[in-house]
Every structure is written in C-alpha cells, then in structure tokens.
mmCIF file as Biopython writes it, N, C-alpha, C and O atoms, coordinates in Angstrom:
data_model
#
loop_
_atom_site.group_PDB
_atom_site.id
_atom_site.type_symbol
_atom_site.label_atom_id
_atom_site.label_alt_id
_atom_site.label_comp_id
_atom_site.label_asym_id
_atom_site.label_entity_id
_atom_site.label_seq_id
_atom_site.pdbx_PDB_ins_code
_atom_site.Cartn_x
_atom_site.Cartn_y
_atom_site.Cartn_z
_atom_site.occupancy
_atom_site.B_iso_or_equiv
_atom_site.auth_seq_id
_atom_site.auth_asym_id
_atom_site.pdbx_PDB_model_num
ATOM 1   N N  . GLY A ? 1  ? -80.232 -57.765 -1.195  1.0 0.0 1  A 1 
ATOM 2   C CA . GLY A ? 1  ? -80.867 -59.029 -0.884  1.0 0.0 1  A 1 
ATOM 3   C C  . GLY A ? 1  ? -79.960 -60.186 -1.237  1.0 0.0 1  A 1 
ATOM 4   O O  . GLY A ? 1  ? -78.840 -60.015 -1.718  1.0 0.0 1  A 1 
ATOM 5   N N  . SER A ? 2  ? -80.475 -61.346 -0.985  1.0 0.0 2  A 1 
ATOM 6   C CA . SER A ? 2  ? -79.721 -62.564 -1.234  1.0 0.0 2  A 1 
ATOM 7   C C  . SER A ? 2  ? -80.615 -63.605 -1.887  1.0 0.0 2  A 1 
ATOM 8   O O  . SER A ? 2  ? -81.755 -63.806 -1.469  1.0 0.0 2  A 1 
ATOM 9   N N  . ALA A ? 3  ? -80.100 -64.258 -2.901  1.0 0.0 3  A 1 
ATOM 10  C CA . ALA A ? 3  ? -80.861 -65.314 -3.572  1.0 0.0 3  A 1 
ATOM 11  C C  . ALA A ? 3  ? -80.987 -66.555 -2.704  1.0 0.0 3  A 1 
ATOM 12  O O  . ALA A ? 3  ? -81.766 -67.457 -3.011  1.0 0.0 3  A 1 
ATOM 13  N N  . THR A ? 4  ? -80.222 -66.601 -1.620  1.0 0.0 4  A 1 
ATOM 14  C CA . THR A ? 4  ? -80.323 -67.742 -0.710  1.0 0.0 4  A 1 
ATOM 15  C C  . THR A ? 4  ? -81.084 -67.392 0.565   1.0 0.0 4  A 1 
ATOM 16  O O  . THR A ? 4  ? -81.227 -68.227 1.459   1.0 0.0 4  A 1 
ATOM 17  N N  . GLN A ? 5  ? -81.576 -66.147 0.646   1.0 0.0 5  A 1 
ATOM 18  C CA . GLN A ? 5  ? -82.442 -65.708 1.751   1.0 0.0 5  A 1 
ATOM 19  C C  . GLN A ? 5  ? -83.440 -64.699 1.186   1.0 0.0 5  A 1 
ATOM 20  O O  . GLN A ? 5  ? -83.346 -63.502 1.457   1.0 0.0 5  A 1 
ATOM 21  N N  . ILE A ? 6  ? -84.385 -65.187 0.408   1.0 0.0 6  A 1 
ATOM 22  C CA . ILE A ? 6  ? -85.358 -64.326 -0.267  1.0 0.0 6  A 1 
ATOM 23  C C  . ILE A ? 6  ? -86.382 -63.839 0.754   1.0 0.0 6  A 1 
ATOM 24  O O  . ILE A ? 6  ? -87.003 -64.660 1.429   1.0 0.0 6  A 1 
ATOM 25  N N  . PRO A ? 7  ? -86.578 -62.516 0.887   1.0 0.0 7  A 1 
ATOM 26  C CA . PRO A ? 7  ? -87.434 -61.965 1.947   1.0 0.0 7  A 1 
ATOM 27  C C  . PRO A ? 7  ? -88.936 -61.997 1.613   1.0 0.0 7  A 1 
ATOM 28  O O  . PRO A ? 7  ? -89.623 -60.980 1.715   1.0 0.0 7  A 1 
ATOM 29  N N  . PHE A ? 8  ? -89.429 -63.164 1.217   1.0 0.0 8  A 1 
ATOM 30  C CA . PHE A ? 8  ? -90.854 -63.359 0.948   1.0 0.0 8  A 1 
ATOM 31  C C  . PHE A ? 8  ? -91.286 -64.663 1.596   1.0 0.0 8  A 1 
ATOM 32  O O  . PHE A ? 8  ? -90.469 -65.558 1.812   1.0 0.0 8  A 1 
ATOM 33  N N  . HIS A ? 9  ? -92.575 -64.766 1.904   1.0 0.0 9  A 1 
ATOM 34  C CA . HIS A ? 9  ? -93.058 -65.976 2.568   1.0 0.0 9  A 1 
ATOM 35  C C  . HIS A ? 9  ? -93.181 -67.132 1.576   1.0 0.0 9  A 1 
ATOM 36  O O  . HIS A ? 9  ? -93.108 -66.935 0.363   1.0 0.0 9  A 1 
ATOM 37  N N  . GLU A ? 10 ? -93.366 -68.329 2.103   1.0 0.0 10 A 1 
ATOM 38  C CA . GLU A ? 10 ? -93.483 -69.535 1.285   1.0 0.0 10 A 1 
ATOM 39  C C  . GLU A ? 10 ? -94.628 -69.412 0.290   1.0 0.0 10 A 1 
ATOM 40  O O  . GLU A ? 10 ? -95.654 -68.795 0.576   1.0 0.0 10 A 1 
ATOM 41  N N  . ASN A ? 11 ? -94.436 -70.009 -0.881  1.0 0.0 11 A 1 
ATOM 42  C CA . ASN A ? 11 ? -95.469 -70.068 -1.926  1.0 0.0 11 A 1 
ATOM 43  C C  . ASN A ? 11 ? -95.909 -68.686 -2.405  1.0 0.0 11 A 1 
ATOM 44  O O  . ASN A ? 11 ? -97.068 -68.511 -2.781  1.0 0.0 11 A 1 
ATOM 45  N N  . TYR A ? 12 ? -95.018 -67.715 -2.398  1.0 0.0 12 A 1 
ATOM 46  C CA . TYR A ? 12 ? -95.371 -66.342 -2.751  1.0 0.0 12 A 1 
ATOM 47  C C  . TYR A ? 12 ? -95.435 -66.122 -4.270  1.0 0.0 12 A 1 
ATOM 48  O O  . TYR A ? 12 ? -96.337 -65.440 -4.757  1.0 0.0 12 A 1 
ATOM 49  N N  . PHE A ? 13 ? -94.495 -66.688 -5.007  1.0 0.0 13 A 1 
ATOM 50  C CA . PHE A ? 13 ? -94.368 -66.417 -6.440  1.0 0.0 13 A 1 
ATOM 51  C C  . PHE A ? 13 ? -94.887 -67.574 -7.281  1.0 0.0 13 A 1 
ATOM 52  O O  . PHE A ? 13 ? -94.790 -68.737 -6.890  1.0 0.0 13 A 1 
ATOM 53  N N  . ASP A ? 14 ? -95.445 -67.233 -8.457  1.0 0.0 14 A 1 
ATOM 54  C CA . ASP A ? 14 ? -95.787 -68.284 -9.413  1.0 0.0 14 A 1 
ATOM 55  C C  . ASP A ? 14 ? -94.695 -68.433 -10.475 1.0 0.0 14 A 1 
ATOM 56  O O  . ASP A ? 14 ? -94.662 -69.431 -11.194 1.0 0.0 14 A 1 
ATOM 57  N N  . LYS A ? 15 ? -93.793 -67.436 -10.578 1.0 0.0 15 A 1 
ATOM 58  C CA . LYS A ? 15 ? -92.663 -67.491 -11.507 1.0 0.0 15 A 1 
ATOM 59  C C  . LYS A ? 15 ? -91.443 -66.834 -10.868 1.0 0.0 15 A 1 
ATOM 60  O O  . LYS A ? 15 ? -91.559 -65.834 -10.160 1.0 0.0 15 A 1 
ATOM 61  N N  . LEU A ? 16 ? -90.271 -67.414 -11.131 1.0 0.0 16 A 1 
ATOM 62  C CA . LEU A ? 16 ? -88.992 -66.828 -10.721 1.0 0.0 16 A 1 
ATOM 63  C C  . LEU A ? 16 ? -88.034 -66.898 -11.899 1.0 0.0 16 A 1 
ATOM 64  O O  . LEU A ? 16 ? -88.088 -67.832 -12.700 1.0 0.0 16 A 1 
ATOM 65  N N  . THR A ? 17 ? -87.157 -65.908 -12.001 1.0 0.0 17 A 1 
ATOM 66  C CA . THR A ? 17 ? -86.081 -65.954 -12.989 1.0 0.0 17 A 1 
ATOM 67  C C  . THR A ? 17 ? -84.749 -65.741 -12.284 1.0 0.0 17 A 1 
ATOM 68  O O  . THR A ? 17 ? -84.661 -64.999 -11.305 1.0 0.0 17 A 1 
ATOM 69  N N  . ALA A ? 18 ? -83.731 -66.390 -12.787 1.0 0.0 18 A 1 
ATOM 70  C CA . ALA A ? 18 ? -82.366 -66.215 -12.295 1.0 0.0 18 A 1 
ATOM 71  C C  . ALA A ? 18 ? -81.480 -66.097 -13.533 1.0 0.0 18 A 1 
ATOM 72  O O  . ALA A ? 18 ? -81.236 -67.088 -14.221 1.0 0.0 18 A 1 
ATOM 73  N N  . LEU A ? 19 ? -81.006 -64.898 -13.812 1.0 0.0 19 A 1 
ATOM 74  C CA . LEU A ? 19 ? -80.248 -64.648 -15.037 1.0 0.0 19 A 1 
ATOM 75  C C  . LEU A ? 19 ? -78.802 -64.286 -14.722 1.0 0.0 19 A 1 
ATOM 76  O O  . LEU A ? 19 ? -78.538 -63.278 -14.066 1.0 0.0 19 A 1 
ATOM 77  N N  . GLU A ? 20 ? -77.882 -65.098 -15.185 1.0 0.0 20 A 1 
ATOM 78  C CA . GLU A ? 20 ? -76.446 -64.878 -15.049 1.0 0.0 20 A 1 
ATOM 79  C C  . GLU A ? 20 ? -76.039 -64.509 -13.622 1.0 0.0 20 A 1 
ATOM 80  O O  . GLU A ? 20 ? -75.366 -63.504 -13.396 1.0 0.0 20 A 1 
ATOM 81  N N  . CYS A ? 21 ? -76.455 -65.332 -12.671 1.0 0.0 21 A 1 
ATOM 82  C CA . CYS A ? 21 ? -76.162 -65.011 -11.272 1.0 0.0 21 A 1 
ATOM 83  C C  . CYS A ? 21 ? -75.650 -66.200 -10.462 1.0 0.0 21 A 1 
ATOM 84  O O  . CYS A ? 21 ? -75.311 -66.025 -9.292  1.0 0.0 21 A 1 
ATOM 85  N N  . ALA A ? 22 ? -75.579 -67.387 -11.029 1.0 0.0 22 A 1 
ATOM 86  C CA . ALA A ? 22 ? -75.191 -68.574 -10.257 1.0 0.0 22 A 1 
ATOM 87  C C  . ALA A ? 22 ? -73.809 -68.425 -9.620  1.0 0.0 22 A 1 
ATOM 88  O O  . ALA A ? 22 ? -73.558 -68.991 -8.556  1.0 0.0 22 A 1 
ATOM 89  N N  . PHE A ? 23 ? -72.919 -67.676 -10.254 1.0 0.0 23 A 1 
ATOM 90  C CA . PHE A ? 23 ? -71.580 -67.457 -9.711  1.0 0.0 23 A 1 
ATOM 91  C C  . PHE A ? 23 ? -71.632 -66.825 -8.324  1.0 0.0 23 A 1 
ATOM 92  O O  . PHE A ? 23 ? -70.725 -67.028 -7.517  1.0 0.0 23 A 1 
ATOM 93  N N  . HIS A ? 24 ? -72.682 -66.064 -8.043  1.0 0.0 24 A 1 
ATOM 94  C CA . HIS A ? 24 ? -72.774 -65.319 -6.794  1.0 0.0 24 A 1 
ATOM 95  C C  . HIS A ? 24 ? -73.529 -66.053 -5.687  1.0 0.0 24 A 1 
ATOM 96  O O  . HIS A ? 24 ? -73.567 -65.572 -4.554  1.0 0.0 24 A 1 
ATOM 97  N N  . PHE A ? 25 ? -74.131 -67.208 -5.986  1.0 0.0 25 A 1 
ATOM 98  C CA . PHE A ? 25 ? -74.864 -67.943 -4.950  1.0 0.0 25 A 1 
ATOM 99  C C  . PHE A ? 25 ? -73.885 -68.476 -3.908  1.0 0.0 25 A 1 
ATOM 100 O O  . PHE A ? 25 ? -72.765 -68.864 -4.241  1.0 0.0 25 A 1 
ATOM 101 N N  . ASP A ? 26 ? -74.316 -68.493 -2.638  1.0 0.0 26 A 1 
ATOM 102 C CA . ASP A ? 26 ? -73.498 -69.148 -1.613  1.0 0.0 26 A 1 
ATOM 103 C C  . ASP A ? 26 ? -73.236 -70.582 -2.061  1.0 0.0 26 A 1 
ATOM 104 O O  . ASP A ? 26 ? -72.087 -71.010 -2.168  1.0 0.0 26 A 1 
ATOM 105 N N  . THR A ? 27 ? -74.300 -71.309 -2.317  1.0 0.0 27 A 1 
ATOM 106 C CA . THR A ? 27 ? -74.216 -72.619 -2.972  1.0 0.0 27 A 1 
ATOM 107 C C  . THR A ? 27 ? -75.446 -72.757 -3.856  1.0 0.0 27 A 1 
ATOM 108 O O  . THR A ? 27 ? -76.489 -72.166 -3.576  1.0 0.0 27 A 1 
ATOM 109 N N  . ARG A ? 28 ? -75.325 -73.523 -4.903  1.0 0.0 28 A 1 
ATOM 110 C CA . ARG A ? 28 ? -76.491 -73.749 -5.764  1.0 0.0 28 A 1 
ATOM 111 C C  . ARG A ? 28 ? -77.587 -74.477 -5.003  1.0 0.0 28 A 1 
ATOM 112 O O  . ARG A ? 28 ? -78.770 -74.224 -5.225  1.0 0.0 28 A 1 
ATOM 113 N N  . GLU A ? 29 ? -77.203 -75.380 -4.108  1.0 0.0 29 A 1 
ATOM 114 C CA . GLU A ? 29 ? -78.190 -76.107 -3.308  1.0 0.0 29 A 1 
ATOM 115 C C  . GLU A ? 29 ? -79.021 -75.150 -2.469  1.0 0.0 29 A 1 
ATOM 116 O O  . GLU A ? 29 ? -80.240 -75.292 -2.385  1.0 0.0 29 A 1 
ATOM 117 N N  . ASP A ? 30 ? -78.358 -74.165 -1.840  1.0 0.0 30 A 1 
ATOM 118 C CA . ASP A ? 30 ? -79.083 -73.176 -1.031  1.0 0.0 30 A 1 
ATOM 119 C C  . ASP A ? 30 ? -80.036 -72.356 -1.895  1.0 0.0 30 A 1 
ATOM 120 O O  . ASP A ? 30 ? -81.165 -72.077 -1.490  1.0 0.0 30 A 1 
ATOM 121 N N  . PHE A ? 31 ? -79.577 -71.969 -3.093  1.0 0.0 31 A 1 
ATOM 122 C CA . PHE A ? 31 ? -80.441 -71.196 -3.979  1.0 0.0 31 A 1 
ATOM 123 C C  . PHE A ? 31 ? -81.678 -71.993 -4.378  1.0 0.0 31 A 1 
ATOM 124 O O  . PHE A ? 31 ? -82.797 -71.491 -4.281  1.0 0.0 31 A 1 
ATOM 125 N N  . PHE A ? 32 ? -81.484 -73.229 -4.823  1.0 0.0 32 A 1 
ATOM 126 C CA . PHE A ? 32 ? -82.634 -74.020 -5.267  1.0 0.0 32 A 1 
ATOM 127 C C  . PHE A ? 32 ? -83.603 -74.284 -4.121  1.0 0.0 32 A 1 
ATOM 128 O O  . PHE A ? 32 ? -84.816 -74.240 -4.322  1.0 0.0 32 A 1 
ATOM 129 N N  . ALA A ? 33 ? -83.097 -74.554 -2.936  1.0 0.0 33 A 1 
ATOM 130 C CA . ALA A ? 33 ? -83.980 -74.760 -1.780  1.0 0.0 33 A 1 
ATOM 131 C C  . ALA A ? 33 ? -84.804 -73.505 -1.514  1.0 0.0 33 A 1 
ATOM 132 O O  . ALA A ? 33 ? -86.005 -73.591 -1.259  1.0 0.0 33 A 1 
ATOM 133 N N  . GLU A ? 34 ? -84.170 -72.354 -1.573  1.0 0.0 34 A 1 
ATOM 134 C CA . GLU A ? 34 ? -84.873 -71.094 -1.311  1.0 0.0 34 A 1 
ATOM 135 C C  . GLU A ? 34 ? -85.840 -70.755 -2.442  1.0 0.0 34 A 1 
ATOM 136 O O  . GLU A ? 34 ? -86.953 -70.297 -2.186  1.0 0.0 34 A 1 
ATOM 137 N N  . ALA A ? 35 ? -85.430 -70.974 -3.681  1.0 0.0 35 A 1 
ATOM 138 C CA . ALA A ? 35 ? -86.315 -70.704 -4.821  1.0 0.0 35 A 1 
ATOM 139 C C  . ALA A ? 35 ? -87.577 -71.551 -4.732  1.0 0.0 35 A 1 
ATOM 140 O O  . ALA A ? 35 ? -88.679 -71.040 -4.930  1.0 0.0 35 A 1 
ATOM 141 N N  . PHE A ? 36 ? -87.431 -72.829 -4.440  1.0 0.0 36 A 1 
ATOM 142 C CA . PHE A ? 36 ? -88.609 -73.694 -4.360  1.0 0.0 36 A 1 
ATOM 143 C C  . PHE A ? 36 ? -89.433 -73.414 -3.111  1.0 0.0 36 A 1 
ATOM 144 O O  . PHE A ? 36 ? -90.626 -73.714 -3.085  1.0 0.0 36 A 1 
ATOM 145 N N  . ARG A ? 37 ? -88.827 -72.848 -2.081  1.0 0.0 37 A 1 
ATOM 146 C CA . ARG A ? 37 ? -89.587 -72.457 -0.890  1.0 0.0 37 A 1 
ATOM 147 C C  . ARG A ? 37 ? -90.570 -71.341 -1.227  1.0 0.0 37 A 1 
ATOM 148 O O  . ARG A ? 37 ? -91.721 -71.380 -0.794  1.0 0.0 37 A 1 
ATOM 149 N N  . VAL A ? 38 ? -90.125 -70.342 -1.998  1.0 0.0 38 A 1 
ATOM 150 C CA . VAL A ? 38 ? -90.991 -69.199 -2.292  1.0 0.0 38 A 1 
ATOM 151 C C  . VAL A ? 38 ? -91.855 -69.397 -3.541  1.0 0.0 38 A 1 
ATOM 152 O O  . VAL A ? 38 ? -92.735 -68.582 -3.821  1.0 0.0 38 A 1 
ATOM 153 N N  . LEU A ? 39 ? -91.609 -70.475 -4.289  1.0 0.0 39 A 1 
ATOM 154 C CA . LEU A ? 39 ? -92.450 -70.769 -5.457  1.0 0.0 39 A 1 
ATOM 155 C C  . LEU A ? 39 ? -93.732 -71.474 -5.033  1.0 0.0 39 A 1 
ATOM 156 O O  . LEU A ? 39 ? -93.723 -72.332 -4.151  1.0 0.0 39 A 1 
ATOM 157 N N  . GLN A ? 40 ? -94.819 -71.101 -5.668  1.0 0.0 40 A 1 
ATOM 158 C CA . GLN A ? 40 ? -96.084 -71.788 -5.443  1.0 0.0 40 A 1 
ATOM 159 C C  . GLN A ? 40 ? -96.005 -73.188 -6.045  1.0 0.0 40 A 1 
ATOM 160 O O  . GLN A ? 40 ? -95.236 -73.407 -6.981  1.0 0.0 40 A 1 
ATOM 161 N N  . PRO A ? 41 ? -96.784 -74.141 -5.528  1.0 0.0 41 A 1 
ATOM 162 C CA . PRO A ? 41 ? -96.825 -75.461 -6.161  1.0 0.0 41 A 1 
ATOM 163 C C  . PRO A ? 41 ? -97.190 -75.315 -7.642  1.0 0.0 41 A 1 
ATOM 164 O O  . PRO A ? 41 ? -98.154 -74.630 -7.983  1.0 0.0 41 A 1 
ATOM 165 N N  . GLY A ? 42 ? -96.432 -75.948 -8.499  1.0 0.0 42 A 1 
ATOM 166 C CA . GLY A ? 42 ? -96.652 -75.833 -9.933  1.0 0.0 42 A 1 
ATOM 167 C C  . GLY A ? 42 ? -96.044 -74.588 -10.553 1.0 0.0 42 A 1 
ATOM 168 O O  . GLY A ? 42 ? -96.196 -74.352 -11.752 1.0 0.0 42 A 1 
ATOM 169 N N  . GLY A ? 43 ? -95.340 -73.771 -9.730  1.0 0.0 43 A 1 
ATOM 170 C CA . GLY A ? 43 ? -94.706 -72.561 -10.242 1.0 0.0 43 A 1 
ATOM 171 C C  . GLY A ? 43 ? -93.552 -72.888 -11.172 1.0 0.0 43 A 1 
ATOM 172 O O  . GLY A ? 43 ? -93.124 -74.038 -11.268 1.0 0.0 43 A 1 
ATOM 173 N N  . ARG A ? 44 ? -93.056 -71.875 -11.850 1.0 0.0 44 A 1 
ATOM 174 C CA . ARG A ? 44 ? -91.985 -72.048 -12.838 1.0 0.0 44 A 1 
ATOM 175 C C  . ARG A ? 44 ? -90.733 -71.294 -12.417 1.0 0.0 44 A 1 
ATOM 176 O O  . ARG A ? 44 ? -90.803 -70.166 -11.930 1.0 0.0 44 A 1 
ATOM 177 N N  . LEU A ? 45 ? -89.583 -71.940 -12.614 1.0 0.0 45 A 1 
ATOM 178 C CA . LEU A ? 45 ? -88.280 -71.332 -12.374 1.0 0.0 45 A 1 
ATOM 179 C C  . LEU A ? 45 ? -87.517 -71.342 -13.695 1.0 0.0 45 A 1 
ATOM 180 O O  . LEU A ? 45 ? -87.296 -72.404 -14.276 1.0 0.0 45 A 1 
ATOM 181 N N  . ALA A ? 46 ? -87.114 -70.163 -14.172 1.0 0.0 46 A 1 
ATOM 182 C CA . ALA A ? 46 ? -86.337 -70.044 -15.408 1.0 0.0 46 A 1 
ATOM 183 C C  . ALA A ? 46 ? -84.931 -69.582 -15.054 1.0 0.0 46 A 1 
ATOM 184 O O  . ALA A ? 46 ? -84.753 -68.580 -14.361 1.0 0.0 46 A 1 
ATOM 185 N N  . ILE A ? 47 ? -83.933 -70.320 -15.535 1.0 0.0 47 A 1 
ATOM 186 C CA . ILE A ? 47 ? -82.538 -70.016 -15.226 1.0 0.0 47 A 1 
ATOM 187 C C  . ILE A ? 47 ? -81.750 -69.931 -16.531 1.0 0.0 47 A 1 
ATOM 188 O O  . ILE A ? 47 ? -81.894 -70.781 -17.410 1.0 0.0 47 A 1 
ATOM 189 N N  . ALA A ? 48 ? -80.922 -68.903 -16.647 1.0 0.0 48 A 1 
ATOM 190 C CA . ALA A ? 48 ? -79.993 -68.786 -17.772 1.0 0.0 48 A 1 
ATOM 191 C C  . ALA A ? 48 ? -78.670 -68.278 -17.217 1.0 0.0 48 A 1 
ATOM 192 O O  . ALA A ? 48 ? -78.635 -67.330 -16.432 1.0 0.0 48 A 1 
ATOM 193 N N  . ASP A ? 49 ? -77.593 -68.915 -17.630 1.0 0.0 49 A 1 
ATOM 194 C CA . ASP A ? 49 ? -76.287 -68.512 -17.134 1.0 0.0 49 A 1 
ATOM 195 C C  . ASP A ? 49 ? -75.229 -68.817 -18.185 1.0 0.0 49 A 1 
ATOM 196 O O  . ASP A ? 49 ? -75.431 -69.677 -19.043 1.0 0.0 49 A 1 
ATOM 197 N N  . CYS A ? 50 ? -74.120 -68.127 -18.121 1.0 0.0 50 A 1 
ATOM 198 C CA . CYS A ? 50 ? -72.982 -68.389 -18.998 1.0 0.0 50 A 1 
ATOM 199 C C  . CYS A ? 50 ? -72.073 -69.388 -18.305 1.0 0.0 50 A 1 
ATOM 200 O O  . CYS A ? 50 ? -71.640 -69.165 -17.175 1.0 0.0 50 A 1 
ATOM 201 N N  . LEU A ? 51 ? -71.791 -70.469 -18.975 1.0 0.0 51 A 1 
ATOM 202 C CA . LEU A ? 51 ? -70.915 -71.483 -18.416 1.0 0.0 51 A 1 
ATOM 203 C C  . LEU A ? 51 ? -69.779 -71.737 -19.394 1.0 0.0 51 A 1 
ATOM 204 O O  . LEU A ? 51 ? -70.009 -71.861 -20.597 1.0 0.0 51 A 1 
ATOM 205 N N  . PRO A ? 52 ? -68.548 -71.817 -18.884 1.0 0.0 52 A 1 
ATOM 206 C CA . PRO A ? 52 ? -67.437 -72.079 -19.799 1.0 0.0 52 A 1 
ATOM 207 C C  . PRO A ? 52 ? -67.511 -73.499 -20.342 1.0 0.0 52 A 1 
ATOM 208 O O  . PRO A ? 52 ? -67.867 -74.434 -19.626 1.0 0.0 52 A 1 
ATOM 209 N N  . ARG A ? 53 ? -67.175 -73.643 -21.595 1.0 0.0 53 A 1 
ATOM 210 C CA . ARG A ? 53 ? -67.101 -74.966 -22.198 1.0 0.0 53 A 1 
ATOM 211 C C  . ARG A ? 53 ? -65.693 -75.484 -22.002 1.0 0.0 53 A 1 
ATOM 212 O O  . ARG A ? 53 ? -64.742 -74.709 -21.902 1.0 0.0 53 A 1 
ATOM 213 N N  . VAL A ? 54 ? -65.567 -76.767 -21.950 1.0 0.0 54 A 1 
ATOM 214 C CA . VAL A ? 54 ? -64.245 -77.376 -21.827 1.0 0.0 54 A 1 
ATOM 215 C C  . VAL A ? 54 ? -63.889 -78.035 -23.151 1.0 0.0 54 A 1 
ATOM 216 O O  . VAL A ? 54 ? -64.759 -78.352 -23.962 1.0 0.0 54 A 1 
ATOM 217 N N  . GLY A ? 55 ? -62.620 -78.229 -23.346 1.0 0.0 55 A 1 
ATOM 218 C CA . GLY A ? 55 ? -62.191 -78.913 -24.553 1.0 0.0 55 A 1 
ATOM 219 C C  . GLY A ? 55 ? -61.664 -77.957 -25.602 1.0 0.0 55 A 1 
ATOM 220 O O  . GLY A ? 55 ? -61.250 -76.837 -25.304 1.0 0.0 55 A 1 
ATOM 221 N N  . ARG A ? 56 ? -61.691 -78.430 -26.837 1.0 0.0 56 A 1 
ATOM 222 C CA . ARG A ? 56 ? -61.078 -77.681 -27.939 1.0 0.0 56 A 1 
ATOM 223 C C  . ARG A ? 56 ? -61.732 -76.337 -28.187 1.0 0.0 56 A 1 
ATOM 224 O O  . ARG A ? 56 ? -61.038 -75.372 -28.507 1.0 0.0 56 A 1 
ATOM 225 N N  . GLU A ? 57 ? -63.058 -76.241 -28.049 1.0 0.0 57 A 1 
ATOM 226 C CA . GLU A ? 57 ? -63.736 -74.983 -28.351 1.0 0.0 57 A 1 
ATOM 227 C C  . GLU A ? 57 ? -63.253 -73.854 -27.450 1.0 0.0 57 A 1 
ATOM 228 O O  . GLU A ? 57 ? -62.938 -72.769 -27.939 1.0 0.0 57 A 1 
ATOM 229 N N  . ILE A ? 58 ? -63.189 -74.093 -26.143 1.0 0.0 58 A 1 
ATOM 230 C CA . ILE A ? 58 ? -62.756 -73.036 -25.219 1.0 0.0 58 A 1 
ATOM 231 C C  . ILE A ? 58 ? -61.271 -72.746 -25.401 1.0 0.0 58 A 1 
ATOM 232 O O  . ILE A ? 58 ? -60.857 -71.592 -25.299 1.0 0.0 58 A 1 
ATOM 233 N N  . ASN A ? 59 ? -60.464 -73.767 -25.668 1.0 0.0 59 A 1 
ATOM 234 C CA . ASN A ? 59 ? -59.040 -73.533 -25.887 1.0 0.0 59 A 1 
ATOM 235 C C  . ASN A ? 59 ? -58.815 -72.661 -27.115 1.0 0.0 59 A 1 
ATOM 236 O O  . ASN A ? 59 ? -57.958 -71.778 -27.095 1.0 0.0 59 A 1 
ATOM 237 N N  . PHE A ? 60 ? -59.579 -72.899 -28.191 1.0 0.0 60 A 1 
ATOM 238 C CA . PHE A ? 60 ? -59.487 -72.067 -29.387 1.0 0.0 60 A 1 
ATOM 239 C C  . PHE A ? 60 ? -59.899 -70.639 -29.066 1.0 0.0 60 A 1 
ATOM 240 O O  . PHE A ? 60 ? -59.211 -69.695 -29.455 1.0 0.0 60 A 1 
ATOM 241 N N  . TRP A ? 61 ? -61.007 -70.470 -28.367 1.0 0.0 61 A 1 
ATOM 242 C CA . TRP A ? 61 ? -61.495 -69.129 -28.010 1.0 0.0 61 A 1 
ATOM 243 C C  . TRP A ? 61 ? -60.460 -68.389 -27.178 1.0 0.0 61 A 1 
ATOM 244 O O  . TRP A ? 61 ? -60.190 -67.215 -27.433 1.0 0.0 61 A 1 
ATOM 245 N N  . LEU A ? 62 ? -59.875 -69.054 -26.189 1.0 0.0 62 A 1 
ATOM 246 C CA . LEU A ? 62 ? -58.864 -68.415 -25.345 1.0 0.0 62 A 1 
ATOM 247 C C  . LEU A ? 62 ? -57.645 -68.016 -26.167 1.0 0.0 62 A 1 
ATOM 248 O O  . LEU A ? 62 ? -57.103 -66.926 -25.984 1.0 0.0 62 A 1 
ATOM 249 N N  . ARG A ? 63 ? -57.217 -68.876 -27.056 1.0 0.0 63 A 1 
ATOM 250 C CA . ARG A ? 63 ? -56.044 -68.593 -27.881 1.0 0.0 63 A 1 
ATOM 251 C C  . ARG A ? 63 ? -56.303 -67.388 -28.792 1.0 0.0 63 A 1 
ATOM 252 O O  . ARG A ? 63 ? -55.446 -66.512 -28.910 1.0 0.0 63 A 1 
ATOM 253 N N  . VAL A ? 64 ? -57.457 -67.335 -29.428 1.0 0.0 64 A 1 
ATOM 254 C CA . VAL A ? 64 ? -57.785 -66.242 -30.347 1.0 0.0 64 A 1 
ATOM 255 C C  . VAL A ? 64 ? -57.966 -64.928 -29.598 1.0 0.0 64 A 1 
ATOM 256 O O  . VAL A ? 64 ? -57.527 -63.880 -30.072 1.0 0.0 64 A 1 
ATOM 257 N N  . ASN A ? 65 ? -58.603 -64.973 -28.441 1.0 0.0 65 A 1 
ATOM 258 C CA . ASN A ? 65 ? -58.944 -63.745 -27.727 1.0 0.0 65 A 1 
ATOM 259 C C  . ASN A ? 65 ? -57.876 -63.281 -26.743 1.0 0.0 65 A 1 
ATOM 260 O O  . ASN A ? 65 ? -58.071 -62.266 -26.075 1.0 0.0 65 A 1 
ATOM 261 N N  . SER A ? 66 ? -56.772 -63.981 -26.634 1.0 0.0 66 A 1 
ATOM 262 C CA . SER A ? 66 ? -55.718 -63.554 -25.713 1.0 0.0 66 A 1 
ATOM 263 C C  . SER A ? 66 ? -54.654 -62.721 -26.421 1.0 0.0 66 A 1 
ATOM 264 O O  . SER A ? 66 ? -53.689 -62.288 -25.792 1.0 0.0 66 A 1 
ATOM 265 N N  . LYS A ? 67 ? -54.820 -62.494 -27.713 1.0 0.0 67 A 1 
ATOM 266 C CA . LYS A ? 67 ? -53.823 -61.720 -28.479 1.0 0.0 67 A 1 
ATOM 267 C C  . LYS A ? 67 ? -54.104 -60.248 -28.429 1.0 0.0 67 A 1 
ATOM 268 O O  . LYS A ? 67 ? -53.366 -59.458 -29.018 1.0 0.0 67 A 1 
#
C-alpha cells in the first residue's frame, strides 16, 4: 500500500498513526492530504519520526560514532 493512496473511503478512521515513515512519503503534503481525507471529523493523527538534529549535537554524535 501507499500512505499517499490509502485504500479506504473518506472519514473511515477515527485514529491514524504514522511511525518512522515520513522518509518514504512521496511528499509530506500528499500524506497529510490523504490522512485527513480518511480521518473522521475530530479524528486523531499521531506521528513519530526520527529527525537529524543540526549543529553541535549531531556533529559530536557523528564524530564519536564514526570511529
């Protein structure tokens, strides 16, 4: 399946989850449009993803973990 072409009719779900998958979306805009299409009015969307931090923290992590 595809998160940007969910095979369910409009207003089908009262809850959706998207866990560590944003990297695979065609575009985030397409995903959100499709998620809200299949969510019932007042439904909930829960998203969790790993995102790289920028700055000193990520540079330190890269330096320590590249050895």
